[in-house]
Each structure stands twice: as C-alpha cells, then as structure tokens.
N, C-alpha and C positions, 0 to 999 in steps of 0.2 A: 836499812830495812826497819820497818816498824818493830819496836821491841816486843810487842805482844805476838806478832807473827813469828819473829825469831825464836821466841820461847816455845811456841807451839811446834815449830819445825824441829827444834832441838829435842823436844819430848818425843816426837814421832821417830826421829832417827834413833834415839835411845831405845825405844820399844822394839824396833826392828833389830837393832844390835843385840839386845837381850835375847830375842827370839833366836837369832843366829848362834849366839853363845850357848843357849840351851840345847839347840839341835846338835851342836858340836859335842857338848858334854854327854848327851844321851846316846851319841853314836849314830844319830840319824842325819847328820849333815851330808853324808855321801848321797843319800836318797834325793836331797834337794839341792845338791851342789850347783847344778846348772842355773836354777832359779836364783839362788843366792848370788852367784857370779854376775847374773844380769842386773840384779838389784844393786850390787856393789859398783858395777860399771856406771849405772845411771846416777848413783849417789856421787861417785867421783866426778862426773861431769857437772853435777849440780854444785858441789863444793868448789870446783875450779871456777865456775862462773861467778859464784858468790864472792870468791877471794879477790876478784877484780875490783869490787866496790867495797867489800867489808872483810878484810883479812882476818879480823878477830873472830867474827861469826863463823867463818870457814874453819878456823882452828877448833872452835867449840864443837862444830858439827862433826869434824873428823874424829875428835876425841869421843864424842857420843857414839860414833859408829864403831871405832876400834876398841874402846874401853868403856862400854855403856854403864857398867856398875860404878866405875870411878866417876864418870860424868854425873850420874844420878846422885852419888854421895856428895859431890861438891855442890850441886844445885840444892840439895837438902840442907846442907850447912849454911849456904848463903840465904836460903829462905828462913831458917831459924834465927839468923842474925838480924833480920828486918824488924824494925820497931813495931 
C-alpha cells in the first residue's frame, strides 16, 4: 500500500479508537455499543484483508484500534526522530 495512504488510514483508525476509548471512559459506550460493534466488525474485516498483502500494516492498524494512545505516542516519537 502507498505509505501516505497507510499513514492516513492509521490516523483515521487512531481517531476512531480514541473516540471509542473516550466513550468508554465517560460511561457512554453502552449508548453507542451497537454502532461501535458494527465499526469494529468492519474494521476487523479491513485488517484481515490488508493482512493478506501487508501484515505489518495490519498489525499497526490493529494496534491503532485497540491501543490508540500508544499508537499515537509511537508515531509521535518516530516523527520527532525524523531529520
């Protein structure tokens, strides 16, 4: 996959993951549970499809979904190390 497209997709997944985490922390996740479940189902299908051709990107995307703050922190560190 094009690296720029992969980066944009990762950022999108992080943002949705952060939203899911915020809903959970605020106690509002129950209200949107069905919608989040459908998003997670579609995301899982996308990650599975991507893993066929780019397992590394699929792993990055799964991390961005499951642990968005960690994913974002690692991306920020990598960005700061660039010359």
